[in-house]
C-alpha positions in Angstrom: 11.4 174.6 -162.3 14.4 172.9 -163.9 12.8 172.2 -167.3 13.7 173.8 -170.6 14.0 177.5 -170.9 10.7 179.4 -171.6 10.0 180.2 -175.2 10.5 183.8 -176.2 13.7 184.4 -174.2 16.4 185.9 -176.4 20.1 186.3 -175.4 20.4 189.6 -177.2 17.3 191.8 -177.1 16.7 195.5 -177.6 13.7 197.7 -176.9 12.6 199.4 -180.1 12.8 203.1 -179.8 9.9 203.5 -182.1 7.2 201.3 -180.7 8.7 200.2 -177.4 8.5 196.5 -178.0 11.3 194.0 -177.4 12.9 192.8 -180.6 15.9 190.5 -181.1 19.2 192.3 -181.6 20.9 191.3 -184.9 24.1 190.0 -183.2 25.5 186.7 -182.0 27.9 188.1 -179.4 27.9 191.4 -177.4 29.3 194.1 -179.7 32.0 196.6 -178.8 30.3 199.5 -180.6 26.7 200.5 -181.6 24.6 198.4 -183.9 21.6 199.2 -186.2 18.5 197.2 -185.9 15.3 197.4 -188.0 12.0 196.7 -186.1 9.8 194.2 -187.9 6.8 195.7 -186.1 7.0 199.4 -186.8 9.8 199.5 -189.5 12.0 201.9 -187.6 15.7 201.6 -188.2 17.7 202.8 -185.2 21.1 202.7 -183.5 21.6 200.9 -180.2 24.5 201.1 -177.8 25.9 197.9 -176.2 24.4 199.1 -172.9 20.9 198.9 -174.5 21.3 195.2 -175.4 20.0 192.8 -172.8 18.8 189.2 -172.3 15.0 189.3 -172.3 11.6 188.1 -173.5 10.6 189.0 -177.0 7.4 190.9 -177.7 4.3 188.7 -178.1 3.3 190.8 -181.1 6.6 189.9 -182.8 6.1 186.1 -182.3 2.5 186.3 -183.6 3.7 188.3 -186.6 6.6 185.9 -187.3 4.2 182.9 -187.2 1.9 184.5 -189.8 3.8 186.2 -192.6 7.4 187.0 -191.8 10.2 184.7 -192.7 13.7 184.6 -191.3 15.9 187.6 -191.7 13.4 190.3 -190.9 15.7 191.8 -188.3 19.2 192.4 -189.7 22.4 194.2 -188.9 23.4 197.1 -191.0 27.1 198.0 -191.1 28.0 201.6 -190.4 29.2 203.7 -193.3 
């Protein structure tokens, strides 16, 4: 009950618009404008508004994929042009 936080909880999460899975948002603080995130599961690169960023549990598919063959930096922020 008062132990450590459960694994898989991410402070900044978005739901991928391509596959519908929860992926980590590529931010450290809540942004003022939209961000671009690339899904490591389906490869979709989409824009997300600050209202679409939430604190939530990451997809189990993502954690299984990360453990196997993905290294750090698979989800990254792309600056707008």
